[in-house]
BAROLO-713818 format. One line per 8 residues: for each residue x, y, z of C-alpha. Coordinates in pm, whole numbers, padded with zeros to 5 digits, always signed. Each point is the difference from the previous one (the first is absolute). Last residue first. Example, Ala and Ser with C-alpha at 12.3 -4.5 7.8 and 13.67 -1.06 7.14 Angstrom:
// residues 2
+01367 -00106 +00714; -00137 -00344 +00066
END
This chain:
// residues 817
-03728 -01156 +01676; +00236 -00181 -00241; -00188 +00038 -00332; -00035 +00375 +00033; -00248 +00162 -00237; +00154 +00141 -00320; -00261 +00207 -00182; -00169 +00107 +00318
+00325 +00042 +00194; +00142 +00242 -00260; +00341 +00145 +00090; +00046 -00208 +00316; -00104 -00315 -00186; +00236 +00092 -00286; +00299 +00009 +00232; -00123 -00318 +00172
-00014 -00177 -00338; +00364 +00077 -00064; +00106 -00131 +00342; -00213 -00312 -00029; +00120 -00086 -00351; +00365 +00045 +00096; -00031 -00210 +00314; -00191 -00268 -00194
+00257 -00017 -00277; +00284 -00041 +00245; +00241 +00241 +00168; +00258 -00198 +00198; -00006 -00179 +00335; -00336 -00182 +00014; +00014 -00132 -00354; +00373 -00074 +00018
-00045 -00211 +00312; -00291 -00176 -00164; +00218 -00088 -00296; +00281 -00120 +00222; +00241 +00165 +00242; -00079 +00323 +00185; +00110 +00332 -00146; +00214 +00213 +00233
-00198 +00213 +00241; -00112 +00353 -00088; -00294 -00122 -00205; +00026 +00061 -00372; -00142 +00313 -00156; -00329 +00152 -00107; +00015 +00379 +00003; -00298 +00232 -00014
-00009 +00369 -00091; -00276 +00202 +00171; -00289 +00076 -00232; -00074 +00297 -00227; +00362 +00029 -00107; +00136 +00251 -00251; +00151 +00233 +00259; +00230 -00276 +00124
+00131 -00045 -00354; +00287 +00245 +00045; +00221 -00217 -00225; +00290 +00013 +00249; -00224 +00005 +00308; -00298 -00227 -00067; +00146 -00224 -00269; +00367 -00034 +00097
-00076 +00009 +00371; -00265 -00269 -00040; +00242 -00217 -00196; +00265 +00036 +00271; -00248 -00088 +00273; -00116 -00298 -00209; +00361 -00121 -00029; -00005 -00073 +00371
-00269 +00168 +00209; -00155 -00343 +00063; +00227 -00285 -00099; +00091 -00046 -00367; -00236 -00167 -00245; -00156 +00327 -00110; -00350 +00080 -00123; -00068 +00373 -00016
-00352 +00143 -00020; -00089 +00348 -00118; -00335 +00171 -00064; -00069 +00320 -00196; -00071 -00211 -00314; +00062 +00244 -00288; +00249 +00245 +00146; +00138 -00306 +00174
+00113 -00142 -00333; +00195 +00317 -00069; +00159 -00039 +00343; +00106 -00352 -00099; +00145 +00110 -00334; +00241 +00233 +00173; +00237 -00021 -00301; +00296 -00108 +00214
-00198 -00282 +00157; +00267 -00123 +00244; +00371 -00039 -00069; +00071 -00204 +00208; -00320 -00193 +00070; -00020 -00138 -00352; -00286 -00173 -00181; -00265 +00224 +00168
-00279 -00229 -00126; -00327 +00194 -00007; -00352 -00142 +00019; -00281 +00251 -00057; -00291 -00174 +00172; -00366 +00015 -00104; -00220 -00143 +00275; -00326 -00156 -00119
+00013 -00302 +00228; +00111 -00223 -00289; +00274 +00254 -00073; +00130 -00058 +00352; +00066 -00365 -00083; +00207 +00095 -00304; +00189 +00255 +00212; +00079 -00270 +00257
+00176 -00208 -00263; +00210 +00301 -00103; +00085 +00060 +00367; +00140 -00353 +00015; +00218 +00078 -00301; +00114 +00323 +00160; +00108 -00197 +00304; +00268 -00173 -00206
+00166 +00326 -00095; -00173 +00337 +00036; -00308 +00181 +00136; -00222 +00306 -00044; -00381 -00010 +00001; -00177 +00317 -00120; -00374 -00019 +00079; -00332 +00083 -00163
+00082 +00083 -00363; +00195 -00289 -00149; +00265 -00094 -00252; +00187 -00328 +00043; +00373 -00050 -00052; +00098 +00364 +00042; +00377 -00029 -00015; +00242 +00211 +00203
+00308 +00169 -00145; +00304 +00040 +00222; +00205 -00243 -00205; -00092 -00034 -00368; -00041 -00368 -00082; +00212 -00085 -00302; -00046 -00218 -00307; +00318 -00121 -00170
+00127 -00318 +00166; -00317 -00183 -00100; -00177 +00164 -00294; -00253 -00271 -00085; -00155 +00016 +00344; -00121 -00333 +00148; -00349 +00010 +00149; +00015 -00116 +00361
-00063 -00332 +00173; +00072 -00010 +00372; +00292 -00226 +00076; +00239 +00268 +00119; -00267 +00223 +00152; -00016 -00105 +00365; +00328 +00165 +00090; -00085 +00337 -00147
+00339 +00135 -00120; +00162 +00264 +00216; +00235 +00212 -00214; +00254 +00211 +00188; +00181 +00272 -00191; +00338 +00161 -00054; +00036 +00272 -00263; +00164 +00027 -00342
-00301 -00069 -00221; -00035 -00221 -00309; +00032 -00315 +00212; -00263 +00148 +00232; -00261 +00034 -00272; +00038 -00358 -00122; -00011 -00125 +00360; -00325 +00193 +00049
-00150 -00154 -00312; +00084 -00347 +00132; -00173 +00078 +00330; -00312 +00123 -00178; -00028 -00317 -00202; +00075 -00193 +00317; -00305 +00122 +00190; -00106 +00257 +00261
+00329 +00191 -00017; +00142 +00170 +00312; +00302 +00208 -00105; +00210 +00189 +00254; +00247 +00252 -00143; +00305 +00058 +00218; +00106 +00339 +00141; -00240 -00027 +00289
+00064 -00353 +00125; -00066 +00002 +00372; -00346 +00159 -00018; -00112 -00201 -00301; +00134 -00322 +00150; -00136 +00038 +00352; -00346 +00089 -00125; +00014 -00289 -00245
+00062 -00270 +00258; -00212 -00249 -00195; +00056 -00332 +00173; -00116 -00335 -00129; +00287 -00241 +00048; +00115 +00066 +00356; -00323 -00014 +00198; -00188 -00254 -00202
-00073 -00083 -00358; +00015 +00179 -00334; -00127 +00352 -00061; +00191 +00328 -00038; +00322 -00105 -00163; +00247 -00020 -00280; +00348 +00140 -00049; +00220 +00173 -00256
+00237 +00277 +00092; +00115 +00189 -00309; +00341 +00165 +00032; +00056 +00342 -00154; +00298 +00098 +00219; +00082 +00368 -00036; +00280 +00236 +00093; +00076 +00374 -00003
-00358 +00128 +00004; +00030 +00181 +00331; +00210 -00288 +00137; -00234 -00053 +00296; -00307 +00037 -00221; +00110 -00237 -00276; +00092 -00267 +00254; -00274 +00046 +00261
-00232 -00284 -00099; +00285 -00243 -00066; +00201 +00048 +00318; -00199 +00072 +00314; -00345 -00122 -00106; +00083 -00293 -00224; +00299 -00103 +00213; -00216 +00007 +00311
-00298 -00168 -00166; +00203 -00304 -00100; -00101 -00253 +00265; -00347 +00157 +00001; -00030 -00092 -00369; -00060 -00355 +00114; -00372 +00067 +00047; -00024 +00103 -00366
+00102 -00345 -00112; +00294 -00136 -00201; +00202 +00318 -00015; +00131 +00028 -00355; +00264 +00248 -00104; -00044 +00104 -00363; +00337 +00143 -00096; +00064 +00245 -00284
+00378 +00034 -00031; +00176 +00336 -00021; +00228 -00013 +00302; -00232 +00152 +00259; -00263 -00255 -00105; +00245 -00278 +00092; +00047 +00142 +00349; -00368 +00059 +00069
-00114 -00339 -00130; +00262 -00199 +00187; -00092 +00198 +00311; -00366 -00096 -00038; +00100 -00365 -00007; +00231 +00097 +00285; -00287 +00087 +00233; -00216 -00288 -00117
+00238 -00276 +00100; -00133 -00352 -00065; +00268 -00097 -00249; -00010 +00101 -00361; -00111 -00155 -00327; +00094 +00145 -00334; -00130 +00132 -00329; +00262 +00213 -00177
+00320 -00186 +00088; -00186 -00330 +00021; -00079 +00000 -00371; -00245 +00183 -00226; -00206 -00283 -00148; +00033 -00269 +00267; -00026 +00264 +00271; -00323 +00138 -00147
-00174 -00336 -00033; -00271 +00084 +00254; +00027 +00359 +00111; -00359 +00034 +00122; +00011 -00350 +00147; -00174 +00103 +00322; +00286 -00104 +00228; +00242 +00150 -00249
+00152 -00130 -00321; +00096 -00342 +00137; +00374 +00039 -00058; +00029 +00373 +00047; -00252 +00194 +00206; -00010 -00246 +00290; +00112 +00272 +00248; +00103 +00301 -00204
+00175 +00115 -00311; -00062 +00197 -00318; +00231 +00155 -00256; -00080 +00258 -00267; +00303 +00140 -00187; -00081 -00205 -00310; -00309 +00216 -00060; -00214 -00107 -00298
+00016 -00375 +00051; -00040 +00037 +00376; -00301 +00227 -00046; -00173 -00236 -00243; +00053 -00300 +00227; -00129 +00204 +00296; -00323 +00056 -00193; -00025 -00372 -00070
+00039 -00077 +00369; -00249 +00264 +00114; -00264 -00110 -00249; +00073 -00359 +00097; -00052 +00074 +00370; -00338 +00155 -00076; -00115 -00331 -00140; -00113 +00013 -00363
-00279 +00131 -00220; +00016 +00078 -00374; -00242 +00272 -00099; -00045 -00147 -00354; -00015 +00341 -00166; +00338 +00090 +00137; +00062 +00229 +00296; +00188 +00322 +00060
+00139 +00126 +00330; -00017 +00378 +00036; +00315 +00211 -00016; +00059 +00238 +00290; +00243 +00288 -00026; +00323 -00005 +00196; +00078 +00356 +00111; -00142 -00040 +00351
+00224 -00302 +00050; +00310 +00215 -00041; +00212 -00082 -00306; +00017 +00365 -00109; +00181 +00063 +00327; -00131 +00143 +00327; -00009 -00336 +00174; -00177 -00022 +00332
+00087 +00151 +00337; +00207 +00227 -00219; -00079 +00336 +00160; -00079 +00072 +00366; +00263 +00221 +00160; +00098 +00246 -00274; -00314 -00056 -00208; -00229 +00074 +00292
+00243 +00276 +00087; -00064 +00177 -00330; -00373 -00048 +00034; +00006 +00151 +00350; +00225 +00278 -00131; -00259 +00100 -00257; -00266 +00011 +00269; +00222 +00220 +00218
+00080 +00242 -00282; -00367 +00032 -00087; -00091 +00060 +00364; +00277 +00259 +00043; -00105 +00185 -00316; -00364 +00002 +00111; +00099 +00139 +00342; +00207 +00270 -00169
-00291 +00090 -00230; -00239 +00062 +00285; -00319 -00128 +00156; -00027 -00125 +00354; -00209 -00304 +00102; +00298 -00187 +00136; +00285 +00239 +00070; +00136 -00159 +00318
-00044 -00352 -00139; +00207 +00098 -00300; +00276 +00123 +00230; +00007 -00324 +00199; +00011 -00202 -00323; +00293 +00203 -00129; +00182 -00061 +00329; -00043 -00376 -00031
+00112 +00023 -00360; +00329 +00164 +00090; +00073 -00215 +00304; -00068 -00322 -00195; +00226 +00122 -00278; +00298 +00022 +00234; +00112 +00282 +00226; +00371 +00051 +00070
-00044 +00129 +00357; -00332 +00182 +00015; +00026 +00379 +00034; -00158 +00069 -00338; -00280 -00247 +00073; -00083 +00164 +00332; +00009 +00345 -00160; -00246 -00110 -00265
-00240 -00129 +00266; +00025 +00331 +00190; -00048 +00188 -00325; -00328 -00186 -00051; -00123 +00094 +00346; +00071 +00367 -00057; -00144 -00010 -00353; -00338 -00130 +00116
-00186 +00285 -00168; +00162 -00122 -00320; +00153 +00191 -00292; +00359 +00028 +00122; -00007 -00340 +00168; -00090 -00167 -00331; +00298 +00160 -00171; +00220 -00117 +00287
-00136 -00350 -00054; +00097 +00009 -00369; +00350 +00121 +00081; +00060 -00263 +00266; -00141 -00278 -00218; +00227 +00081 -00294; +00313 +00016 +00216; -00075 -00325 +00182
-00090 -00191 -00317; +00330 +00100 -00159; +00185 -00076 +00321; -00131 -00355 +00017; +00152 -00088 -00336; +00319 +00196 +00060; +00044 -00144 +00350; +00057 -00349 -00138
+00261 +00126 -00243; +00186 +00179 +00280; -00019 -00311 +00217; +00148 -00216 -00273; +00281 +00250 -00061; +00076 +00017 +00371; +00019 -00379 +00022; +00230 -00006 -00302
+00236 +00246 +00166; -00004 -00189 +00330; +00062 -00332 -00174; +00295 +00135 -00196; +00144 +00172 +00307; -00016 -00314 +00212; +00144 -00208 -00283; +00294 +00241 -00025
+00077 -00057 +00367; -00014 -00378 -00047; +00226 +00025 -00304; +00243 +00221 +00193; +00006 -00256 +00281; +00087 -00264 -00258; +00285 +00209 -00135; +00132 +00066 +00348
-00018 -00369 +00083; +00213 -00076 -00304; -00130 -00165 -00314; +00022 -00313 -00213; +00351 -00120 +00073; +00247 -00172 -00229; +00269 -00219 +00155; +00083 -00184 -00320
-00248 -00281 +00050; -00252 +00249 +00136; -00032 +00100 +00363; -00333 +00067 +00167; -00001 +00098 +00364; -00138 +00351 -00053; -00267 -00117 -00244; -00116 -00283 +00227
-00024 +00234 +00300; -00206 +00245 -00202; -00237 -00280 -00096; -00015 -00101 +00366; -00093 +00358 +00093; -00255 +00009 -00281; -00167 -00324 +00107; -00017 +00093 +00369
+00153 -00293 +00179; +00158 +00193 +00284; -00287 +00246 +00035; -00286 -00251 -00006; +00209 -00226 +00225; +00002 +00276 +00262; -00377 +00022 -00021; -00022 -00376 +00041
+00220 +00004 +00309; -00191 +00292 +00150; -00335 -00175 -00030; -00241 +00052 -00288; -00371 +00059 +00073; -00049 +00368 +00085; +00332 +00107 -00150; -00157 -00092 -00332
-00175 +00337 -00011; -00354 +00066 -00114; -00245 +00100 -00272; +00280 +00135 -00216; +00071 -00351 -00123; +00143 -00340 +00095; +00320 +00089 +00179; +00238 +00275 -00093
+00321 -00197 -00053; -00160 -00319 -00138; +00271 -00262 -00033; -00004 -00302 -00226; +00166 -00300 +00155; -00148 -00247 -00250; -00074 +00030 -00370; -00187 -00317 -00097
+00015 -00024 -00378; -00267 -00238 -00127; +00013 -00103 -00365; -00257 -00123 -00250; +00152 -00195 -00290; -00048 +00120 -00355; +00337 -00148 -00105; +00166 +00306 -00153
-00161 +00286 +00187; -00057 -00171 +00334; +00341 -00167 +00020; +00181 +00315 -00113; -00198 +00203 +00252; +00121 -00206 +00293; +00363 -00019 -00109; +00043 +00375 -00049
-00211 +00065 +00307; +00228 -00206 +00219; +00322 +00147 -00139; -00114 +00356 +00062; -00128 -00084 +00349; +00326 -00175 +00085; +00202 +00302 -00109; -00218 +00249 +00193
-00045 -00188 +00327; -00235 +00222 +00205; -00332 -00166 -00079; +00133 -00351 +00046; -00043 -00290 -00239; -00204 -00315 -00041; -00097 -00162 -00328; -00280 -00244 -00088
-00062 -00148 -00345; -00363 -00095 -00013; -00177 -00320 -00100; +00008 -00281 -00250; +00074 -00356 +00105; +00262 -00261 -00080; +00321 +00201 -00012; -00126 +00202 +00292
-00188 +00327 +00036; -00022 +00174 +00337; -00367 +00043 +00102; +00056 -00219 +00306; +00236 +00268 +00130; -00289 +00245 +00023; -00001 +00022 +00381; +00377 +00007 -00007
-00003 +00288 -00247; -00268 +00179 +00202; +00209 -00015 +00314; -00118 +00037 +00360; -00040 -00381 +00010; -00370 +00060 -00077; -00056 +00367 -00083; -00182 +00286 +00169
+00023 -00029 +00378; +00372 -00074 -00012; +00008 +00274 -00261; -00025 +00264 +00270; -00309 +00219 +00015; +00055 +00376 +00012; -00067 +00085 -00366; +00042 -00352 -00140
+00354 -00062 +00122; +00325 -00185 -00071; +00129 +00223 -00277; -00052 -00265 -00269; -00047 +00146 -00349; -00146 -00291 -00197; +00084 +00004 -00369; -00205 -00208 -00244
+00151 -00046 -00345; -00270 -00127 -00236; +00062 -00170 -00332; -00293 -00249 +00005; -00005 -00368 +00088; -00380 -00039 +00015; +00001 -00225 +00307; +00273 +00196 +00174
-00168 +00330 -00081; -00331 -00138 +00134; +00160 -00100 +00330; +00164 +00339 +00037; -00325 +00179 -00082; -00205 -00194 +00254; +00265 +00040 +00265; +00023 +00375 -00044
-00376 +00043 -00020; -00039 -00183 +00329; +00180 +00276 +00185; +00290 -00100 +00225; +00237 +00115 -00275; -00098 +00348 +00112; +00241 -00024 +00293; +00298 -00040 -00233
-00068 +00315 -00201; -00082 -00059 -00363; +00155 +00034 -00344; -00088 -00158 -00334; +00201 +00028 -00318; -00165 -00130 -00317; +00262 -00106 -00254; -00018 +00053 -00376
+00138 -00247 -00252; -00343 -00094 -00137; +00098 +00025 -00364; +00076 +00368 +00023; -00320 +00121 +00158; -00261 +00273 +00013; +00097 +00227 -00290; +00060 -00309 -00211
-00370 -00071 +00042; -00090 +00265 -00258; +00210 -00171 -00270; -00172 -00337 -00006; +00248 -00282 -00068; +00077 -00084 +00361; -00373 -00005 +00074; -00053 -00306 -00219
+00281 -00198 +00161; -00141 +00025 +00352; +00268 -00169 +00214; +00222 +00290 +00102; -00288 +00250 +00007; -00209 -00223 +00224; +00288 -00062 +00238; +00079 +00371 +00013
-00365 +00073 +00082; +00030 -00244 +00289; +00238 +00233 +00179; -00237 +00296 -00010; -00283 -00232 +00098; +00178 -00125 +00310; +00095 +00352 +00101; -00366 +00105 -00009
-00083 -00252 +00274; +00300 +00099 +00212; -00045 +00378 +00012; -00271 -00019 +00266; +00256 -00156 +00237; -00075 +00277 +00252; -00276 +00232 -00114; +00163 +00329 -00111
-00021 -00024 -00378; +00281 +00047 -00250; -00047 +00071 -00370; +00180 -00239 -00232; +00358 +00103 -00063; +00160 -00008 -00340; +00347 +00055 -00141; -00036 +00168 -00335
+00032 -00063 -00373; -00154 -00346 +00012; -00318 +00148 +00145; -00069 +00180 -00329; -00280 +00225 +00119; -00355 -00130 -00003; -00267 +00243 -00113; -00223 +00172 +00257
+00012 +00332 -00180; +00226 +00153 +00265; +00248 -00283 -00044; +00000 -00342 +00159; +00274 -00157 +00209; +00068 +00285 +00239; +00223 -00154 +00264; -00118 -00068 +00352
+00102 +00060 +00362; -00162 +00021 +00339; +00251 +00141 +00248; -00186 +00327 +00044; -00374 -00018 +00046; -00205 -00073 -00309; -00222 +00242 -00189; +00263 +00268 -00053
+00022 -00039 -00377; +00047 -00373 +00043; +00346 -00111 -00109; +00078 +00299 -00223; +00038 +00263 +00273; +00125 +00309 -00185; -00161 -00079 -00335; -00283 -00164 +00192
-00092 +00340 +00147; -00182 -00075 +00326; +00295 +00040 +00238; -00086 -00198 +00312; +00286 +00150 +00210; +00174 -00337 +00037; -00059 -00070 -00368; +00173 +00324 -00096
+00279 -00098 +00239; +00081 -00314 -00197; -00052 +00180 -00329; +00270 +00250 +00101; +00228 -00284 +00106; -00025 -00185 -00329; -00201 -00308 -00082; -00008 -00232 -00301
+00373 -00002 -00063; +00045 -00370 +00080; +00209 +00090 +00306; -00251 +00258 +00122; -00286 -00249 -00015; +00205 -00264 +00174; +00101 +00253 +00264; -00360 +00100 +00067
-00109 -00356 +00066; -00147 +00038 +00347; -00369 +00018 -00092; -00043 -00340 -00157; +00095 -00191 -00307; -00116 -00121 -00336; +00288 +00089 -00234; +00003 -00074 -00368
+00268 -00072 -00259; -00031 +00142 -00351; +00326 +00191 +00022; +00233 -00186 +00234; +00032 -00033 +00379; +00315 -00192 +00095; +00184 +00299 +00149; -00326 +00091 +00174
+00035 -00293 +00240; +00340 +00116 +00124; -00132 +00354 +00046; -00291 -00140 +00196; +00228 -00187 +00236; +00209 +00312 +00059; -00293 +00232 +00068; -00204 -00220 +00231
+00081 +00177 +00325; -00215 +00303 -00079; -00298 -00083 -00219; -00254 +00243 +00140; -00354 +00039 +00129; -00121 +00355 +00045; -00331 +00160 +00082; -00172 +00336 -00050
+00272 +00220 -00141; +00093 +00358 +00085; -00083 -00050 +00366; +00342 +00026 +00162; -00002 -00371 +00084; -00084 -00088 -00359; +00278 +00212 -00150; +00242 -00139 +00259
-00076 -00356 -00109; +00066 +00093 -00360; +00334 +00153 +00094; +00120 -00329 +00142; -00145 -00210 -00282; +00136 +00230 -00271; +00337 -00003 +00174; +00000 -00379 -00019
-00085 +00001 -00371; +00276 +00249 -00075; +00251 -00200 +00204; -00086 -00326 -00175; +00024 +00178 -00336; +00348 +00129 +00086; +00114 -00342 +00112; -00125 -00156 -00323
+00173 +00268 -00206; +00323 -00062 +00193; -00028 -00375 -00063; -00059 +00054 -00372; +00286 +00246 -00030; +00238 -00243 +00169; -00100 -00285 -00229; +00050 +00216 -00305
+00339 +00110 +00126; +00093 -00357 +00080; -00060 -00117 -00353; -00294 -00228 -00049; -00046 -00376 +00010; +00319 -00082 +00185; -00090 +00252 +00269; -00329 -00178 +00060
+00162 -00344 +00013; +00242 +00124 +00260; -00284 +00164 +00187; -00200 -00319 +00020; +00305 -00203 +00093; +00089 +00252 +00270; -00353 -00010 +00140; +00014 -00376 +00033
-00219 -00243 -00192
END
């Protein structure tokens, strides 16, 4: 379709004056966004901001996209989308600069409260109490992350939520879910730079979107480079749309709709996005929009200049095909049917000049606000330190430190507190009211800054895990026994009946009810929409969970085995675990990750990389039940909470007989609370998961030797023993042994730190603490391989006995010497 046809149709739809005003407003916004990029770079280079990465060159394409963005829609993009955010009224220039300066007041910098570098955007989707806002009354952006293509997994889930809402008849009639969707008519907009399409996450998500047929509009901004590396080294055929041409749908087979346009062609961009979004919204077809010939006037970021890797011809092209210059050219050449014009060159120049002033004024306002917060601390500290100098024998040296701070160029909080520490070190051992006042002020500020920079790693709402009280399982007089898998399955049945917003998905989860049959019959009862199979693609299984959880659903994302979690650890660590923290409580995604592990067979089916998980996933609760009754109770707790969690079911427990609770779906395991399974006086033995059950066998053998073991199941690693029950046990036994299936210094190092340092139990020990862990190599195949690779009953017995032998060699003579 030609430009003239597009414009003719446009002017037929609305009066020319309306059309003219819209074009002028678009040009003005493009200029404002560009000036923000230019001035932002200068702020970094002059030292006011730490780092800058900007969206210059993409203004016109993003304005065209934003025209189709409606309330309820979601964005999952990357760090060059400032113009989209401005166009959907979710970012103004002052907020843009507030983020650049790392403003910590979320009222001034609502995306992250200064926790993310500039260019990382988000809307506030929950209120200060942690309650969901009405997402249908605003345009939404999920919170950006820096890792390239890291936005793709979440994007899939955001789009799939619309499919669930469109086809889930029960949810349509429940009032609270109307604040998340209008019959599934929402589109998820994804954006990415062309070079980042080389990442595997991009391909995995695109394939999954095509299979699932979800309303996703994926825009690729193609400026020809990935930092300094040309796309000929990035993409086959040097074109992502050509590389993905096999994804194009046909009359016979489902797939994508693929569009190509140019980043400087305003009318074609507008027409392209109108068609693309219509297809996605109405038909639930995923769409790729390949935006080619995008320029990047300032290069990649403030870390370097593009003159280093672009030749003169390319640099000249950057100027000639600058999106705003071409937009200006279009406006000046435009003639309506009756000879109407949009604007003169003088008028456009005036708009550009006005944009400069607007951006400069808003930048100054943002800087003034930023300085207010630091300035208050500066003024208070200076006065308090001067008071200390007046009463100290080291006053001369203190005044020298004060003078250095006063002369510093625009000091920040770090400078203030660094100087306070120097002064306090100078007056150590002195007495005086001024010193006391300074210390008290400093300690109060430490707490204040802990909140300012460290809050919301976990939920702070009334639905936080820590607020969910435990309810014990109850049992009938007959003590009915059944396979652990059936307890899980029947518990899931209860949850699905009670909570229609729960959905689950994973490899083999649907038709056969899971490889261990713990969801047997669930798909037949609740349908494929709620219980579904997926492809072998762990990263986007997690992404489905994150995106759907961000839109009010309660997904249980199943990873078939714990070993396979490594495929998804990046999205768990970078995206899910940081979400509440990096938005300072502005977003949440209470997805439950369900997996199983610890002991099976061989190198890749029996791993327990718990140290990696608990260190990479702070911000997610990690549950390690020893049996399926516990696991079911943890799921019941987590469904009541509003936080993400990982539940690792013990792989060898599905067909172990357990007593069946009579209150399935109701009883709850309190997270962060350990369980003393066996009381003892000689030794405290701490373990979890499958290995706990082996430790329990060893304890029975140790009893025969006269050793009384207090056996404690930690139940959850994150959080860990909030009541300090283990240290209370050590007050009695004075001896500690940890049995952990991870490699040496894996989870056992974390557990030791929690007990000895956090609980201050080091002083309670009469013997050195002992850890029994797996060997550092991967587990060998077979039963013998498991025996000689992982902690076994004999290892545990020997280690415990050795502790007692050292304490009382007469009573417990060595059986190995």
